Every structure is written in C-alpha cells, then in structure tokens.
FINUTOR-858351 format. One record per atom (N, C-alpha, C, O): residue number from 1; residue in three letters; atom name; chain; x, y, z. Coordinates in steps of 0.001 Angstrom, whole numbers, plus 500000, padded with zeros to 6 digits. Each point is the difference from the previous one (the first is absolute). Last residue first. Example, Ala and Ser with C-alpha at 12.3 -4.5 7.8 and 13.67 -1.06 7.14 Angstrom:
2
{node 2 ser N A {512850 497750 507080}};
{node 2 ser CA A {500820 501190 500060}};
{node 2 ser C A {499230 501090 500730}};
{node 2 ser O A {500509 501108 500169}};
{node 1 ala N A {499781 493172 499761}};
{node 1 ala CA A {499110 501190 500000}};
{node 1 ala C A {500900 501200 500000}};
{node 1 ala O A {501036 499981 500665}};
// end
This chain:
148
{node 148 arg N A {738775 896688 194122}};
{node 148 arg CA A {499818 498992 499489}};
{node 148 arg C A {502011 499487 500249}};
{node 148 arg O A {500415 498913 499597}};
{node 147 gly N A {496978 504954 501071}};
{node 147 gly CA A {500622 499667 500688}};
{node 147 gly C A {500627 498515 499819}};
{node 147 gly O A {500856 499523 500745}};
{node 146 asp N A {497271 504136 496742}};
{node 146 asp CA A {498594 499316 500177}};
{node 146 asp C A {500830 498986 501492}};
{node 146 asp O A {499171 499419 500701}};
{node 145 glu N A {503447 503434 496131}};
{node 145 glu CA A {498913 500708 500826}};
{node 145 glu C A {499173 499582 501081}};
{node 145 glu O A {499546 500634 500953}};
{node 144 pro N A {504977 496660 497396}};
{node 144 pro CA A {499424 500880 499592}};
{node 144 pro C A {499135 500420 500615}};
{node 144 pro O A {499937 499562 501149}};
{node 143 val N A {504631 500677 499107}};
{node 143 val CA A {499340 499145 500592}};
{node 143 val C A {498676 500322 499112}};
{node 143 val O A {499938 501101 499453}};
{node 142 arg N A {504879 499807 498966}};
{node 142 arg CA A {499366 500295 499954}};
{node 142 arg C A {498830 498787 500568}};
{node 142 arg O A {499926 498885 499485}};
{node 141 arg N A {504565 499886 498456}};
{node 141 arg CA A {499883 500195 501706}};
{node 141 arg C A {498504 501131 500679}};
{node 141 arg O A {499916 500054 501227}};
{node 140 gly N A {500500 498824 494110}};
{node 140 gly CA A {500453 499045 500130}};
{node 140 gly C A {500492 499645 501325}};
{node 140 gly O A {500171 498829 500341}};
{node 139 ala N A {499524 505348 497163}};
{node 139 ala CA A {499271 499651 500163}};
{node 139 ala C A {499283 498614 500913}};
{node 139 ala O A {498917 500076 500579}};
{node 138 phe N A {504998 501943 499188}};
{node 138 phe CA A {499556 500510 501100}};
{node 138 phe C A {498279 499362 499434}};
{node 138 phe O A {499166 499729 500865}};
{node 137 asp N A {504537 498453 496653}};
{node 137 asp CA A {499892 500262 501429}};
{node 137 asp C A {499275 500493 500727}};
{node 137 asp O A {499839 499407 501067}};
{node 136 asp N A {500172 501401 494674}};
{node 136 asp CA A {499575 498632 500187}};
{node 136 asp C A {500010 499802 501412}};
{node 136 asp O A {498971 499845 500658}};
{node 135 thr N A {502702 504306 497932}};
{node 135 thr CA A {498701 500247 500209}};
{node 135 thr C A {499088 497969 500284}};
{node 135 thr O A {498963 499690 500587}};
{node 134 glu N A {505732 501184 498700}};
{node 134 glu CA A {499938 501024 501230}};
{node 134 glu C A {498022 499074 499916}};
{node 134 glu O A {499503 499055 500612}};
{node 133 arg N A {502524 499512 495495}};
{node 133 arg CA A {500396 499219 500946}};
{node 133 arg C A {499219 500154 501586}};
{node 133 arg O A {499421 499176 500707}};
{node 132 gln N A {500892 503845 495747}};
{node 132 gln CA A {498411 498947 499902}};
{node 132 gln C A {500512 499708 500601}};
{node 132 gln O A {499732 500743 500944}};
{node 131 glu N A {503516 502192 499267}};
{node 131 glu CA A {498635 500819 500012}};
{node 131 glu C A {498846 498967 500311}};
{node 131 glu O A {499074 500147 500797}};
{node 130 lys N A {505292 497956 497507}};
{node 130 lys CA A {499929 500708 501494}};
{node 130 lys C A {499061 500852 500039}};
{node 130 lys O A {500528 500572 500954}};
{node 129 arg N A {499415 498113 494589}};
{node 129 arg CA A {500555 499141 500575}};
{node 129 arg C A {499734 499721 501183}};
{node 129 arg O A {499199 499104 500267}};
{node 128 ala N A {501332 505068 497606}};
{node 128 ala CA A {498672 499834 500278}};
{node 128 ala C A {499800 498376 500091}};
{node 128 ala O A {498788 499809 500105}};
{node 127 glu N A {505499 501459 499497}};
{node 127 glu CA A {499074 500758 501477}};
{node 127 glu C A {498553 500108 499898}};
{node 127 glu O A {499253 500331 500921}};
{node 126 ala N A {503772 497462 495775}};
{node 126 ala CA A {500428 499874 501181}};
{node 126 ala C A {499165 500742 501028}};
{node 126 ala O A {499739 499541 501112}};
{node 125 lys N A {499860 502235 494672}};
{node 125 lys CA A {498934 498136 500330}};
{node 125 lys C A {500507 499794 501052}};
{node 125 lys O A {499118 500073 500856}};
{node 124 arg N A {503202 503719 498543}};
{node 124 arg CA A {498422 500193 499735}};
{node 124 arg C A {499528 498820 500245}};
{node 124 arg O A {499305 499755 500986}};
{node 123 glu N A {505459 499970 498091}};
{node 123 glu CA A {499117 500815 501498}};
{node 123 glu C A {499201 500253 499983}};
{node 123 glu O A {499854 500349 501171}};
{node 122 glu N A {501320 498465 494834}};
{node 122 glu CA A {499893 498707 500980}};
{node 122 glu C A {499661 500551 501332}};
{node 122 glu O A {499046 499702 500719}};
{node 121 arg N A {501223 503422 496170}};
{node 121 arg CA A {498774 499411 500193}};
{node 121 arg C A {499715 498254 500788}};
{node 121 arg O A {499071 499304 500411}};
{node 120 ala N A {504912 504075 499092}};
{node 120 ala CA A {499219 500164 500537}};
{node 120 ala C A {498842 499714 499677}};
{node 120 ala O A {499200 500805 500475}};
{node 119 ile N A {504196 497503 497581}};
{node 119 ile CA A {500448 499242 501637}};
{node 119 ile C A {498180 501225 500032}};
{node 119 ile O A {498948 499362 499957}};
{node 118 arg N A {500972 501042 495714}};
{node 118 arg CA A {499852 498793 500445}};
{node 118 arg C A {500734 499622 501790}};
{node 118 arg O A {499562 499048 500647}};
{node 117 ala N A {501171 504982 497650}};
{node 117 ala CA A {498521 499844 499996}};
{node 117 ala C A {500136 498965 500033}};
{node 117 ala O A {500298 499856 501186}};
{node 116 met N A {504091 501268 498677}};
{node 116 met CA A {499428 500602 501367}};
{node 116 met C A {498042 499674 500246}};
{node 116 met O A {499368 499972 501056}};
{node 115 val N A {503221 498376 494957}};
{node 115 val CA A {500676 498916 500978}};
{node 115 val C A {499195 500767 501639}};
{node 115 val O A {499555 499378 500964}};
{node 114 lys N A {499818 503224 494890}};
{node 114 lys CA A {499561 498803 499417}};
{node 114 lys C A {500274 499070 501882}};
{node 114 lys O A {499048 499697 500718}};
{node 113 glu N A {503760 504307 498779}};
{node 113 glu CA A {498685 500003 500681}};
{node 113 glu C A {498494 499193 499381}};
{node 113 glu O A {498889 500404 500341}};
{node 112 leu N A {506185 499196 498654}};
{node 112 leu CA A {499521 499796 501034}};
{node 112 leu C A {498268 500386 500448}};
{node 112 leu O A {499173 499368 500657}};
{node 111 val N A {502320 499959 495168}};
{node 111 val CA A {499802 498874 500790}};
{node 111 val C A {500197 499635 501292}};
{node 111 val O A {499831 498935 500594}};
{node 110 gln N A {500184 505728 496981}};
{node 110 gln CA A {499202 498987 499632}};
{node 110 gln C A {499999 498928 500890}};
{node 110 gln O A {499252 500069 500975}};
{node 109 ser N A {504545 502333 498758}};
{node 109 ser CA A {498559 500689 501047}};
{node 109 ser C A {499135 499219 499567}};
{node 109 ser O A {499860 499150 500879}};
{node 108 asp N A {504150 499540 496490}};
{node 108 asp CA A {499602 499469 501954}};
{node 108 asp C A {498963 500730 501096}};
{node 108 asp O A {499613 499713 501133}};
{node 107 arg N A {500578 501384 493770}};
{node 107 arg CA A {499725 498770 500172}};
{node 107 arg C A {500063 499691 501437}};
{node 107 arg O A {499058 499621 500696}};
{node 106 his N A {502200 505070 497668}};
{node 106 his CA A {498705 499449 500432}};
{node 106 his C A {499796 498335 500312}};
{node 106 his O A {499356 499716 501009}};
{node 105 arg N A {504224 501172 498734}};
{node 105 arg CA A {499960 500706 501291}};
{node 105 arg C A {498713 499242 499736}};
{node 105 arg O A {499553 498961 500485}};
{node 104 asp N A {502119 500516 495312}};
{node 104 asp CA A {500644 498912 501423}};
{node 104 asp C A {499439 499957 501329}};
{node 104 asp O A {499853 498990 500689}};
{node 103 his N A {499792 504582 495618}};
{node 103 his CA A {499146 498598 500027}};
{node 103 his C A {500002 498868 500894}};
{node 103 his O A {499145 499272 500503}};
{node 102 trp N A {503817 504455 499385}};
{node 102 trp CA A {497979 500618 500443}};
{node 102 trp C A {499797 498386 499838}};
{node 102 trp O A {499772 499195 500903}};
{node 101 gln N A {504530 500590 497792}};
{node 101 gln CA A {499626 499785 500981}};
{node 101 gln C A {498870 500302 500656}};
{node 101 gln O A {499561 499382 500971}};
{node 100 his N A {501240 501046 493913}};
{node 100 his CA A {499568 498171 501250}};
{node 100 his C A {500217 500204 501087}};
{node 100 his O A {499378 499149 500636}};
{node 99 arg N A {500766 504895 497254}};
{node 99 arg CA A {498249 499535 499899}};
{node 99 arg C A {500705 498478 500076}};
{node 99 arg O A {499178 499149 500340}};
{node 98 arg N A {504755 503079 499986}};
{node 98 arg CA A {498524 500492 500728}};
{node 98 arg C A {499296 500095 499937}};
{node 98 arg O A {499427 500840 500694}};
{node 97 asp N A {503133 497852 496183}};
{node 97 asp CA A {500317 498832 500974}};
{node 97 asp C A {499836 501231 501756}};
{node 97 asp O A {500523 499818 501099}};
{node 96 his N A {498209 501567 494460}};
{node 96 his CA A {500228 498172 499379}};
{node 96 his C A {500093 500100 501677}};
{node 96 his O A {498942 499688 500548}};
{node 95 cys N A {502723 504601 498793}};
{node 95 cys CA A {498630 499509 499770}};
{node 95 cys C A {499027 498990 500671}};
{node 95 cys O A {499208 500115 500935}};
{node 94 arg N A {505650 500501 498207}};
{node 94 arg CA A {499391 500348 501315}};
{node 94 arg C A {498455 499852 499771}};
{node 94 arg O A {499320 499149 500573}};
{node 93 ala N A {502392 500075 495342}};
{node 93 ala CA A {500067 499251 500451}};
{node 93 ala C A {499798 499978 501612}};
{node 93 ala O A {499444 499035 500525}};
{node 92 glu N A {499774 504612 496470}};
{node 92 glu CA A {499252 498867 500063}};
{node 92 glu C A {500437 498502 500888}};
{node 92 glu O A {499156 499299 500557}};
{node 91 leu N A {503223 504554 499227}};
{node 91 leu CA A {499059 499981 500895}};
{node 91 leu C A {498981 499392 499901}};
{node 91 leu O A {499180 499855 500906}};
{node 90 glu N A {505231 499229 496604}};
{node 90 glu CA A {499810 500025 501343}};
{node 90 glu C A {498996 500475 501462}};
{node 90 glu O A {500092 499753 501202}};
{node 89 gln N A {499508 500662 493511}};
{node 89 gln CA A {500352 498606 500966}};
{node 89 gln C A {500311 500244 500871}};
{node 89 gln O A {498984 500095 500688}};
{node 88 leu N A {501199 504020 497946}};
{node 88 leu CA A {498413 499655 500126}};
{node 88 leu C A {500216 498014 500114}};
{node 88 leu O A {499478 499468 500980}};
{node 87 arg N A {504336 502964 498906}};
{node 87 arg CA A {499748 500220 501304}};
{node 87 arg C A {498406 499222 499319}};
{node 87 arg O A {499665 498911 500467}};
{node 86 gln N A {502816 500853 496221}};
{node 86 gln CA A {500213 499583 501042}};
{node 86 gln C A {499402 499936 501660}};
{node 86 gln O A {499878 499095 500825}};
{node 85 cys N A {498714 503505 495487}};
{node 85 cys CA A {499647 499535 499429}};
{node 85 cys C A {500895 498426 501523}};
{node 85 cys O A {499261 499312 500705}};
{node 84 gln N A {501849 505075 499065}};
{node 84 gln CA A {498925 500014 500319}};
{node 84 gln C A {499389 498617 499932}};
{node 84 gln O A {499360 499721 501014}};
{node 83 ile N A {504962 500591 497186}};
{node 83 ile CA A {500037 500209 501401}};
{node 83 ile C A {498394 500007 500767}};
{node 83 ile O A {499800 499324 501009}};
{node 82 arg N A {501014 501362 494484}};
{node 82 arg CA A {500350 498331 500303}};
{node 82 arg C A {499638 499984 501429}};
{node 82 arg O A {499094 499325 500490}};
{node 81 ile N A {500200 504713 497777}};
{node 81 ile CA A {498649 499381 499767}};
{node 81 ile C A {500189 498932 499828}};
{node 81 ile O A {499106 499265 499582}};
{node 80 ala N A {505020 503311 501110}};
{node 80 ala CA A {498638 500282 501268}};
{node 80 ala C A {498809 499596 499725}};
{node 80 ala O A {499137 500257 500840}};
{node 79 ala N A {503490 499614 495747}};
{node 79 ala CA A {501129 499542 500765}};
{node 79 ala C A {498729 500359 502041}};
{node 79 ala O A {499551 499633 501086}};
{node 78 asp N A {499376 502456 494669}};
{node 78 asp CA A {499877 498430 499427}};
{node 78 asp C A {500889 499217 501310}};
{node 78 asp O A {499995 498771 499927}};
{node 77 leu N A {500034 505387 499894}};
{node 77 leu CA A {498331 500153 499960}};
{node 77 leu C A {499985 497775 499941}};
{node 77 leu O A {499317 499030 500329}};
{node 76 gln N A {505306 502990 498623}};
{node 76 gln CA A {499398 499881 501411}};
{node 76 gln C A {498944 500208 500972}};
{node 76 gln O A {500009 500147 501222}};
{node 75 asp N A {501125 499616 493810}};
{node 75 asp CA A {500784 499055 501110}};
{node 75 asp C A {499399 500005 501741}};
{node 75 asp O A {499531 499286 500886}};
{node 74 leu N A {499080 504439 495944}};
{node 74 leu CA A {499700 499096 499829}};
{node 74 leu C A {500439 498391 500693}};
{node 74 leu O A {499200 499300 500621}};
{node 73 phe N A {503701 504681 499900}};
{node 73 phe CA A {497972 500271 500781}};
{node 73 phe C A {499499 498748 499495}};
{node 73 phe O A {500003 499144 500885}};
{node 72 ala N A {503359 500525 496445}};
{node 72 ala CA A {500965 500352 500938}};
{node 72 ala C A {498396 500423 500917}};
{node 72 ala O A {499080 499257 499658}};
{node 71 gln N A {500321 501416 496423}};
{node 71 gln CA A {499972 498133 499912}};
{node 71 gln C A {500715 500306 501858}};
{node 71 gln O A {499056 499945 500789}};
{node 70 tyr N A {500146 504581 497579}};
{node 70 tyr CA A {498741 499022 499913}};
{node 70 tyr C A {500293 498579 500680}};
{node 70 tyr O A {499399 499517 500960}};
{node 69 glu N A {504320 503750 498513}};
{node 69 glu CA A {499252 499136 501138}};
{node 69 glu C A {498613 499909 500166}};
{node 69 glu O A {499417 499873 501077}};
{node 68 arg N A {502683 499773 494808}};
{node 68 arg CA A {501099 499221 501206}};
{node 68 arg C A {499523 500151 501126}};
{node 68 arg O A {499889 499049 500774}};
{node 67 leu N A {498244 503384 495868}};
{node 67 leu CA A {499625 498661 499830}};
{node 67 leu C A {501186 499694 500852}};
{node 67 leu O A {500292 501069 499465}};
{node 66 arg N A {500616 503047 500067}};
{node 66 arg CA A {498568 500065 500837}};
{node 66 arg C A {499664 498442 500146}};
{node 66 arg O A {499695 499588 501119}};
{node 65 ala N A {504354 501386 496852}};
{node 65 ala CA A {500091 499988 501619}};
{node 65 ala C A {498588 500067 500461}};
{node 65 ala O A {499679 499692 501147}};
{node 64 ala N A {500580 500359 493886}};
{node 64 ala CA A {500209 498349 500315}};
{node 64 ala C A {500523 500468 501810}};
{node 64 ala O A {500039 498957 500653}};
{node 63 ser N A {496038 503550 497066}};
{node 63 ser CA A {501450 500135 499807}};
{node 63 ser C A {500290 498483 500846}};
{node 63 ser O A {499319 499238 500687}};
{node 62 ile N A {496420 502332 496346}};
{node 62 ile CA A {500278 500008 501578}};
{node 62 ile C A {501405 499471 499896}};
{node 62 ile O A {500284 499240 499074}};
{node 61 gly N A {494885 501554 497727}};
{node 61 gly CA A {501669 499911 499845}};
{node 61 gly C A {500459 499861 501485}};
{node 61 gly O A {499077 499935 500811}};
{node 60 asp N A {496244 499722 497333}};
{node 60 asp CA A {500696 501294 500145}};
{node 60 asp C A {500933 500251 499643}};
{node 60 asp O A {500282 500874 499179}};
{node 59 arg N A {497710 494908 502607}};
{node 59 arg CA A {499558 500719 498512}};
{node 59 arg C A {500547 501148 499408}};
{node 59 arg O A {500137 499978 498777}};
{node 58 gly N A {499815 498524 505670}};
{node 58 gly CA A {501519 499979 499540}};
{node 58 gly C A {499339 499855 498041}};
{node 58 gly O A {500687 500153 498989}};
{node 57 arg N A {496142 500728 504746}};
{node 57 arg CA A {501690 501127 500081}};
{node 57 arg C A {501032 499446 499043}};
{node 57 arg O A {501028 500592 499669}};
{node 56 arg N A {495670 496289 501280}};
{node 56 arg CA A {499281 501721 499340}};
{node 56 arg C A {500996 501129 499616}};
{node 56 arg O A {500268 500783 499089}};
{node 55 thr N A {501702 495072 503699}};
{node 55 thr CA A {498542 499797 498069}};
{node 55 thr C A {500104 501066 499257}};
{node 55 thr O A {500596 500389 498995}};
{node 54 met N A {499236 499800 506033}};
{node 54 met CA A {501723 499502 499367}};
{node 54 met C A {499732 500245 498094}};
{node 54 met O A {499835 500829 499105}};
{node 53 asp N A {496389 498973 503710}};
{node 53 asp CA A {500488 501419 500144}};
{node 53 asp C A {501364 500452 499184}};
{node 53 asp O A {500417 500983 499388}};
{node 52 ala N A {498329 494252 501525}};
{node 52 ala CA A {498671 500519 498855}};
{node 52 ala C A {500238 501734 499778}};
{node 52 ala O A {499743 500564 498937}};
{node 51 val N A {502581 497000 504272}};
{node 51 val CA A {500401 499456 499073}};
{node 51 val C A {499333 500494 498400}};
{node 51 val O A {500361 500062 498824}};
{node 50 tyr N A {498517 500597 506235}};
{node 50 tyr CA A {501338 501062 499257}};
{node 50 tyr C A {500339 499644 498756}};
{node 50 tyr O A {500579 500838 499310}};
{node 49 glu N A {495408 497409 502221}};
{node 49 glu CA A {499591 501258 500155}};
{node 49 glu C A {501395 500776 499410}};
{node 49 glu O A {500084 500942 499212}};
{node 48 glu N A {500278 494583 502400}};
{node 48 glu CA A {499431 499854 498181}};
{node 48 glu C A {499392 501461 499971}};
{node 48 glu O A {499482 500102 498888}};
{node 47 arg N A {502778 499571 505617}};
{node 47 arg CA A {501083 499724 498922}};
{node 47 arg C A {499217 499577 498478}};
{node 47 arg O A {500692 499963 498983}};
{node 46 tyr N A {496496 500864 504600}};
{node 46 tyr CA A {501533 501013 499565}};
{node 46 tyr C A {500452 499766 499395}};
{node 46 tyr O A {500071 500717 499002}};
{node 45 arg N A {497166 496047 502126}};
{node 45 arg CA A {498847 500665 498996}};
{node 45 arg C A {501348 501042 499869}};
{node 45 arg O A {500493 500088 498875}};
{node 44 thr N A {501047 497059 503782}};
{node 44 thr CA A {499191 499548 498268}};
{node 44 thr C A {499758 501005 499573}};
{node 44 thr O A {500461 500385 498925}};
{node 43 leu N A {500056 500222 505349}};
{node 43 leu CA A {501364 499698 499668}};
{node 43 leu C A {499522 500067 498556}};
{node 43 leu O A {500034 501032 499331}};
{node 42 gln N A {496582 499163 502976}};
{node 42 gln CA A {500151 500431 499946}};
{node 42 gln C A {501662 500708 499551}};
{node 42 gln O A {500328 501169 499795}};
{node 41 arg N A {497917 494522 501252}};
{node 41 arg CA A {498605 500915 499164}};
{node 41 arg C A {500583 501165 499413}};
{node 41 arg O A {499903 500140 498781}};
{node 40 leu N A {502779 497523 505038}};
{node 40 leu CA A {500404 499733 498862}};
{node 40 leu C A {498804 500170 498894}};
{node 40 leu O A {500464 499581 498940}};
{node 39 gln N A {498691 501781 505283}};
{node 39 gln CA A {500962 500580 499502}};
{node 39 gln C A {500594 499384 498691}};
{node 39 gln O A {500392 500777 499129}};
{node 38 glu N A {496004 497023 502683}};
{node 38 glu CA A {499520 501730 499614}};
{node 38 glu C A {501246 500625 499150}};
{node 38 glu O A {500024 500424 498845}};
{node 37 arg N A {500511 494851 503296}};
{node 37 arg CA A {499277 500137 499017}};
{node 37 arg C A {499454 501872 498833}};
{node 37 arg O A {499835 500412 498852}};
{node 36 gly N A {502097 499467 505719}};
{node 36 gly CA A {500572 499609 499830}};
{node 36 gly C A {499891 499387 498649}};
{node 36 gly O A {501043 500212 499381}};
{node 35 ala N A {495169 500920 503695}};
{node 35 ala CA A {501386 501103 499059}};
{node 35 ala C A {500693 499906 499403}};
{node 35 ala O A {499995 500835 499095}};
{node 34 ala N A {498061 494876 502146}};
{node 34 ala CA A {498819 501549 499579}};
{node 34 ala C A {501184 501006 499195}};
{node 34 ala O A {500590 500106 498925}};
{node 33 leu N A {501185 497016 504530}};
{node 33 leu CA A {499763 499509 498380}};
{node 33 leu C A {499407 501129 499200}};
{node 33 leu O A {500492 500933 499366}};
{node 32 glu N A {499300 500229 505287}};
{node 32 glu CA A {501254 500530 499121}};
{node 32 glu C A {500126 498767 498824}};
{node 32 glu O A {500664 500436 499060}};
{node 31 arg N A {495943 498765 503539}};
{node 31 arg CA A {499984 501460 498971}};
{node 31 arg C A {500836 500308 499719}};
{node 31 arg O A {500057 500643 498951}};
{node 30 gln N A {499601 494922 502786}};
{node 30 gln CA A {499028 499878 499045}};
{node 30 gln C A {500296 501686 499504}};
{node 30 gln O A {500040 500249 498796}};
{node 29 ala N A {502090 498425 505068}};
{node 29 ala CA A {500283 499821 498462}};
{node 29 ala C A {499415 499960 498961}};
{node 29 ala O A {500566 499983 498906}};
{node 28 leu N A {497459 501140 505094}};
{node 28 leu CA A {501065 501571 499651}};
{node 28 leu C A {501084 499188 499186}};
{node 28 leu O A {500869 500709 499492}};
{node 27 gly N A {495624 496325 501784}};
{node 27 gly CA A {499171 501293 499457}};
{node 27 gly C A {501446 501113 499332}};
{node 27 gly O A {500155 500638 498958}};
{node 26 leu N A {501098 494890 503239}};
{node 26 leu CA A {499329 500073 499120}};
{node 26 leu C A {499392 501175 499476}};
{node 26 leu O A {500203 500092 498789}};
{node 25 ala N A {501232 500052 505129}};
{node 25 ala CA A {500863 500006 499374}};
{node 25 ala C A {499479 499868 498810}};
{node 25 ala O A {499906 501056 499375}};
{node 24 arg N A {496501 499341 503586}};
{node 24 arg CA A {500996 501317 499694}};
{node 24 arg C A {501299 499770 499462}};
{node 24 arg O A {500531 501066 499688}};
{node 23 ala N A {497447 494856 500842}};
{node 23 ala CA A {498957 500736 500023}};
{node 23 ala C A {500982 501603 498921}};
{node 23 ala O A {500468 500239 498886}};
{node 22 ala N A {501541 496775 504935}};
{node 22 ala CA A {499692 499679 498699}};
{node 22 ala C A {499263 500445 498689}};
{node 22 ala O A {500606 499667 498981}};
{node 21 asp N A {499196 501712 505199}};
{node 21 asp CA A {501303 500476 499836}};
{node 21 asp C A {499921 499857 498675}};
{node 21 asp O A {499935 500854 499116}};
{node 20 asn N A {496395 496776 502734}};
{node 20 asn CA A {499862 501582 500128}};
{node 20 asn C A {501093 500422 499905}};
{node 20 asn O A {499805 501070 500577}};
{node 19 glu N A {500650 494814 499941}};
{node 19 glu CA A {498625 499913 498723}};
{node 19 glu C A {500350 501570 499851}};
{node 19 glu O A {500620 500449 499035}};
{node 18 arg N A {501485 498638 505130}};
{node 18 arg CA A {500800 499803 498728}};
{node 18 arg C A {499124 500114 498796}};
{node 18 arg O A {500463 500761 499150}};
{node 17 gly N A {496829 499684 504329}};
{node 17 gly CA A {500544 501210 500025}};
{node 17 gly C A {501107 499710 499070}};
{node 17 gly O A {500112 500866 499133}};
{node 16 ala N A {496990 495038 501884}};
{node 16 ala CA A {499672 502182 499095}};
{node 16 ala C A {500430 500495 500015}};
{node 16 ala O A {499740 500742 499054}};
{node 15 ala N A {501973 495924 503502}};
{node 15 ala CA A {500152 499936 498600}};
{node 15 ala C A {499126 500719 498978}};
{node 15 ala O A {500243 500423 498870}};
{node 14 leu N A {500133 500403 505625}};
{node 14 leu CA A {501482 499847 499324}};
{node 14 leu C A {499615 499759 499145}};
{node 14 leu O A {500235 500886 499179}};
{node 13 arg N A {495780 498119 502706}};
{node 13 arg CA A {500204 501722 500340}};
{node 13 arg C A {501414 500180 499734}};
{node 13 arg O A {500162 501184 500295}};
{node 12 his N A {498405 494318 500581}};
{node 12 his CA A {499569 500849 498265}};
{node 12 his C A {499972 501664 500010}};
{node 12 his O A {499678 500813 499134}};
{node 11 ile N A {502357 496945 504536}};
{node 11 ile CA A {500990 499208 499219}};
{node 11 ile C A {498954 500973 498431}};
{node 11 ile O A {500428 500691 499075}};
{node 10 pro N A {497746 500131 505297}};
{node 10 pro CA A {500802 500691 499579}};
{node 10 pro C A {500934 499598 499046}};
{node 10 pro O A {500800 500879 499679}};
{node 9 arg N A {495512 496522 501474}};
{node 9 arg CA A {499596 501316 499551}};
{node 9 arg C A {501108 500808 499476}};
{node 9 arg O A {500020 500471 498863}};
{node 8 leu N A {499438 495222 502979}};
{node 8 leu CA A {500150 500209 498551}};
{node 8 leu C A {500246 501335 499340}};
{node 8 leu O A {500457 500376 498921}};
{node 7 arg N A {497929 498663 505694}};
{node 7 arg CA A {501601 499679 499841}};
{node 7 arg C A {500728 499899 498946}};
{node 7 arg O A {501230 500018 499954}};
{node 6 arg N A {493925 500396 500524}};
{node 6 arg CA A {500865 500845 500278}};
{node 6 arg C A {501243 499900 500157}};
{node 6 arg O A {500674 500990 499717}};
{node 5 ser N A {497064 495184 499281}};
{node 5 ser CA A {499920 501353 498447}};
{node 5 ser C A {500538 501017 500975}};
{node 5 ser O A {501132 500284 499606}};
{node 4 arg N A {499101 496213 503002}};
{node 4 arg CA A {500638 499770 499186}};
{node 4 arg C A {499827 500932 498651}};
{node 4 arg O A {500820 500202 499105}};
{node 3 arg N A {497952 500709 506049}};
{node 3 arg CA A {499494 499600 499093}};
{node 3 arg C A {500673 499776 498578}};
{node 3 arg O A {499939 501045 499352}};
{node 2 ala N A {502282 499563 505879}};
{node 2 ala CA A {499023 500815 499503}};
{node 2 ala C A {499537 498831 498868}};
{node 2 ala O A {500402 498848 500165}};
{node 1 met N A {499581 500094 504836}};
{node 1 met CA A {501318 499590 498585}};
{node 1 met C A {498928 500868 498424}};
{node 1 met O A {498865 499823 499555}};
// end
C-alpha cells in the first residue's frame, strides 16, 4: 500500500494549482486596476488642460456657440470621468475578491504542506522504529562467536 504522504501528493498538486490560478487571477485584477487608475488620471489631467486652455481662450472673448461646444465637451469629459470612477470601484472590488480567493487557496495549500510534512515525519519515525526492532531482533538471535 502506498504511503499516506504519497497518496496526498496529488491533492497537494491540485491545491497548489488552484493557488497558482488564483495568483494569476489576482495579478490580472491588479494590472486592470492599475490601468483603470491610469486612465482616470489621464482623463482628469486632460480635463484640467482643456479647462485651462479654454480659460486662456476665453480671455480674448468667445462666441456663444463656441461656449456651448466647450460646455458640451466638458460635460462629456465629466461623464467619462464618472464612468471611469464607477469602473474603478468595480475593479477595486474585483481585486479585493481575487486577493481573498488567493489567500484562501494559499492557506489550503499551506495546510496540506504541513499535514504532509507531519505525516512524512511520522512515517520516518515509524520506519526508524521498525529498523531498530529488526536490528534488535537480529542482535538477539546472533550466536556469540566464542560459542557460549
């Protein structure tokens, strides 16, 4: 019969695979979150530059039509920023969920590793006791060399 520690190896490999899958999903979520933050930063910066540019142009005077176009575009930018903020909240929640999933899978893998190590130690101790008994039995059966 296979040793208990060997029988647990496929289970541990499965747990380690799940941990790796969770780590990859977490990494992807973190990259998406970073990209989402960067996109929000760019939208905000573009809005600031657009407002500053229109403020400079407005000093020289601006037509009502141009002002309406400016305001309409600014409204579109504000809407895009709001949408990106909502998306960022979703990405943060996903990242949080993926982090918890990875943590759970990591914990499962660590528990299995500890169990396997404990079982392996027990198996080594049992093997050492068996060898000691065999050695003692052999020594007890030996006939002394002087024939007594």
